[in-house]
PyMOL Python script that loads the backbone (N, CA, C, O; Angstrom):
from pymol import cmd

cmd.read_pdbstr("""\
ATOM      1  N   MET A   1       0.891  23.256   1.161  1.00  0.00           N
ATOM      2  CA  MET A   1       2.055  22.485   0.687  1.00  0.00           C
ATOM      3  C   MET A   1       2.626  23.143  -0.570  1.00  0.00           C
ATOM      4  O   MET A   1       1.888  23.539  -1.472  1.00  0.00           O
ATOM      5  N   LYS A   2       3.941  23.248  -0.608  1.00  0.00           N
ATOM      6  CA  LYS A   2       4.579  23.854  -1.777  1.00  0.00           C
ATOM      7  C   LYS A   2       4.550  22.891  -2.962  1.00  0.00           C
ATOM      8  O   LYS A   2       4.451  21.675  -2.794  1.00  0.00           O
ATOM      9  N   LYS A   3       4.636  23.455  -4.147  1.00  0.00           N
ATOM     10  CA  LYS A   3       4.606  22.622  -5.355  1.00  0.00           C
ATOM     11  C   LYS A   3       5.796  21.663  -5.378  1.00  0.00           C
ATOM     12  O   LYS A   3       5.656  20.507  -5.778  1.00  0.00           O
ATOM     13  N   LYS A   4       6.960  22.139  -4.952  1.00  0.00           N
ATOM     14  CA  LYS A   4       8.157  21.282  -4.946  1.00  0.00           C
ATOM     15  C   LYS A   4       7.966  20.102  -3.992  1.00  0.00           C
ATOM     16  O   LYS A   4       8.339  18.973  -4.309  1.00  0.00           O
ATOM     17  N   ASP A   5       7.390  20.367  -2.836  1.00  0.00           N
ATOM     18  CA  ASP A   5       7.148  19.293  -1.870  1.00  0.00           C
ATOM     19  C   ASP A   5       6.198  18.257  -2.450  1.00  0.00           C
ATOM     20  O   ASP A   5       6.372  17.055  -2.249  1.00  0.00           O
ATOM     21  N   LEU A   6       5.190  18.736  -3.173  1.00  0.00           N
ATOM     22  CA  LEU A   6       4.215  17.828  -3.767  1.00  0.00           C
ATOM     23  C   LEU A   6       4.879  16.929  -4.797  1.00  0.00           C
ATOM     24  O   LEU A   6       4.604  15.730  -4.847  1.00  0.00           O
ATOM     25  N   GLN A   7       5.748  17.498  -5.615  1.00  0.00           N
ATOM     26  CA  GLN A   7       6.449  16.708  -6.627  1.00  0.00           C
ATOM     27  C   GLN A   7       7.339  15.661  -5.969  1.00  0.00           C
ATOM     28  O   GLN A   7       7.398  14.523  -6.434  1.00  0.00           O
ATOM     29  N   GLN A   8       8.027  16.027  -4.898  1.00  0.00           N
ATOM     30  CA  GLN A   8       8.895  15.074  -4.202  1.00  0.00           C
ATOM     31  C   GLN A   8       8.056  13.949  -3.605  1.00  0.00           C
ATOM     32  O   GLN A   8       8.466  12.789  -3.608  1.00  0.00           O
ATOM     33  N   ASN A   9       6.885  14.301  -3.096  1.00  0.00           N
ATOM     34  CA  ASN A   9       6.009  13.299  -2.506  1.00  0.00           C
ATOM     35  C   ASN A   9       5.552  12.308  -3.563  1.00  0.00           C
ATOM     36  O   ASN A   9       5.535  11.101  -3.318  1.00  0.00           O
ATOM     37  N   TRP A  10       5.182  12.807  -4.738  1.00  0.00           N
ATOM     38  CA  TRP A  10       4.757  11.922  -5.827  1.00  0.00           C
ATOM     39  C   TRP A  10       5.908  11.042  -6.273  1.00  0.00           C
ATOM     40  O   TRP A  10       5.712   9.860  -6.555  1.00  0.00           O
ATOM     41  N   ALA A  11       7.115  11.607  -6.341  1.00  0.00           N
ATOM     42  CA  ALA A  11       8.288  10.828  -6.750  1.00  0.00           C
ATOM     43  C   ALA A  11       8.487   9.680  -5.762  1.00  0.00           C
ATOM     44  O   ALA A  11       8.808   8.562  -6.167  1.00  0.00           O
ATOM     45  N   TRP A  12       8.301   9.947  -4.480  1.00  0.00           N
ATOM     46  CA  TRP A  12       8.463   8.913  -3.454  1.00  0.00           C
ATOM     47  C   TRP A  12       7.398   7.830  -3.617  1.00  0.00           C
ATOM     48  O   TRP A  12       7.694   6.640  -3.505  1.00  0.00           O
ATOM     49  N   VAL A  13       6.166   8.246  -3.882  1.00  0.00           N
ATOM     50  CA  VAL A  13       5.068   7.289  -4.051  1.00  0.00           C
ATOM     51  C   VAL A  13       5.318   6.400  -5.262  1.00  0.00           C
ATOM     52  O   VAL A  13       5.150   5.183  -5.192  1.00  0.00           O
ATOM     53  N   LEU A  14       5.723   7.018  -6.381  1.00  0.00           N
ATOM     54  CA  LEU A  14       5.955   6.251  -7.602  1.00  0.00           C
ATOM     55  C   LEU A  14       7.131   5.299  -7.429  1.00  0.00           C
ATOM     56  O   LEU A  14       7.092   4.164  -7.904  1.00  0.00           O
ATOM     57  N   THR A  15       8.178   5.763  -6.746  1.00  0.00           N
ATOM     58  CA  THR A  15       9.347   4.912  -6.524  1.00  0.00           C
ATOM     59  C   THR A  15       8.954   3.730  -5.634  1.00  0.00           C
ATOM     60  O   THR A  15       9.352   2.594  -5.887  1.00  0.00           O
ATOM     61  N   GLY A  16       8.178   4.007  -4.603  1.00  0.00           N
ATOM     62  CA  GLY A  16       7.733   2.947  -3.704  1.00  0.00           C
ATOM     63  C   GLY A  16       6.859   1.943  -4.440  1.00  0.00           C
ATOM     64  O   GLY A  16       6.990   0.736  -4.241  1.00  0.00           O
ATOM     65  N   SER A  17       5.962   2.444  -5.292  1.00  0.00           N
ATOM     66  CA  SER A  17       5.090   1.563  -6.058  1.00  0.00           C
ATOM     67  C   SER A  17       5.908   0.713  -7.020  1.00  0.00           C
ATOM     68  O   SER A  17       5.643  -0.480  -7.174  1.00  0.00           O
ATOM     69  N   GLY A  18       6.890   1.312  -7.662  1.00  0.00           N
ATOM     70  CA  GLY A  18       7.721   0.583  -8.616  1.00  0.00           C
ATOM     71  C   GLY A  18       8.489  -0.524  -7.915  1.00  0.00           C
ATOM     72  O   GLY A  18       8.633  -1.624  -8.450  1.00  0.00           O
ATOM     73  N   HIS A  19       8.984  -0.233  -6.712  1.00  0.00           N
ATOM     74  CA  HIS A  19       9.736  -1.230  -5.955  1.00  0.00           C
ATOM     75  C   HIS A  19       8.816  -2.395  -5.587  1.00  0.00           C
ATOM     76  O   HIS A  19       9.192  -3.560  -5.717  1.00  0.00           O
ATOM     77  N   PHE A  20       7.627  -2.072  -5.133  1.00  0.00           N
ATOM     78  CA  PHE A  20       6.653  -3.099  -4.763  1.00  0.00           C
ATOM     79  C   PHE A  20       6.276  -3.935  -5.980  1.00  0.00           C
ATOM     80  O   PHE A  20       6.143  -5.155  -5.889  1.00  0.00           O
ATOM     81  N   PHE A  21       6.106  -3.269  -7.122  1.00  0.00           N
ATOM     82  CA  PHE A  21       5.739  -3.957  -8.365  1.00  0.00           C
ATOM     83  C   PHE A  21       6.826  -4.941  -8.763  1.00  0.00           C
ATOM     84  O   PHE A  21       6.530  -6.071  -9.152  1.00  0.00           O
ATOM     85  N   ASN A  22       8.083  -4.522  -8.668  1.00  0.00           N
ATOM     86  CA  ASN A  22       9.204  -5.401  -9.029  1.00  0.00           C
ATOM     87  C   ASN A  22       9.269  -6.600  -8.091  1.00  0.00           C
ATOM     88  O   ASN A  22       9.540  -7.716  -8.535  1.00  0.00           O
ATOM     89  N   GLU A  23       9.026  -6.388  -6.818  1.00  0.00           N
ATOM     90  CA  GLU A  23       9.067  -7.500  -5.867  1.00  0.00           C
ATOM     91  C   GLU A  23       7.956  -8.495  -6.175  1.00  0.00           C
ATOM     92  O   GLU A  23       8.146  -9.705  -6.055  1.00  0.00           O
ATOM     93  N   THR A  24       6.800  -7.982  -6.571  1.00  0.00           N
ATOM     94  CA  THR A  24       5.673  -8.853  -6.901  1.00  0.00           C
ATOM     95  C   THR A  24       6.018  -9.717  -8.103  1.00  0.00           C
ATOM     96  O   THR A  24       5.713 -10.909  -8.114  1.00  0.00           O
ATOM     97  N   ILE A  25       6.652  -9.132  -9.114  1.00  0.00           N
ATOM     98  CA  ILE A  25       7.056  -9.884 -10.307  1.00  0.00           C
ATOM     99  C   ILE A  25       8.052 -10.970  -9.916  1.00  0.00           C
ATOM    100  O   ILE A  25       7.969 -12.096 -10.408  1.00  0.00           O
ATOM    101  N   ASP A  26       8.987 -10.640  -9.038  1.00  0.00           N
ATOM    102  CA  ASP A  26       9.976 -11.627  -8.590  1.00  0.00           C
ATOM    103  C   ASP A  26       9.275 -12.799  -7.898  1.00  0.00           C
ATOM    104  O   ASP A  26       9.637 -13.956  -8.112  1.00  0.00           O
ATOM    105  N   LEU A  27       8.276 -12.499  -7.075  1.00  0.00           N
ATOM    106  CA  LEU A  27       7.549 -13.560  -6.379  1.00  0.00           C
ATOM    107  C   LEU A  27       6.818 -14.451  -7.377  1.00  0.00           C
ATOM    108  O   LEU A  27       6.819 -15.674  -7.239  1.00  0.00           O
ATOM    109  N   ILE A  28       6.197 -13.840  -8.377  1.00  0.00           N
ATOM    110  CA  ILE A  28       5.463 -14.609  -9.390  1.00  0.00           C
ATOM    111  C   ILE A  28       6.428 -15.499 -10.168  1.00  0.00           C
ATOM    112  O   ILE A  28       6.118 -16.657 -10.448  1.00  0.00           O
ATOM    113  N   ASN A  29       7.589 -14.966 -10.515  1.00  0.00           N
ATOM    114  CA  ASN A  29       8.574 -15.756 -11.255  1.00  0.00           C
ATOM    115  C   ASN A  29       9.043 -16.943 -10.415  1.00  0.00           C
ATOM    116  O   ASN A  29       9.288 -18.021 -10.956  1.00  0.00           O
ATOM    117  N   ASP A  30       9.169 -16.762  -9.113  1.00  0.00           N
ATOM    118  CA  ASP A  30       9.604 -17.853  -8.237  1.00  0.00           C
ATOM    119  C   ASP A  30       8.562 -18.972  -8.207  1.00  0.00           C
ATOM    120  O   ASP A  30       8.914 -20.141  -8.049  1.00  0.00           O
ATOM    121  N   LEU A  31       7.295 -18.625  -8.357  1.00  0.00           N
ATOM    122  CA  LEU A  31       6.230 -19.625  -8.295  1.00  0.00           C
ATOM    123  C   LEU A  31       6.192 -20.497  -9.540  1.00  0.00           C
ATOM    124  O   LEU A  31       5.729 -21.637  -9.487  1.00  0.00           O
ATOM    125  N   GLU A  32       6.666 -19.980 -10.642  1.00  0.00           N
ATOM    126  CA  GLU A  32       6.591 -20.733 -11.898  1.00  0.00           C
ATOM    127  C   GLU A  32       7.548 -21.920 -11.891  1.00  0.00           C
ATOM    128  O   GLU A  32       7.615 -22.663 -12.870  1.00  0.00           O
TER     129      GLU A  32
END
""", "prot")
cmd.dss("prot")
cmd.show_as("cartoon", "prot")
cmd.util.cbc("prot")
cmd.orient("prot")
């Protein structure tokens, strides 16, 4: 795997994690 491909893959993982994290916060706020 090329270094550039690896960086893009990590960017995708971090973006996906951030999106999931934000959705989780929204769900918690709805419960309050």
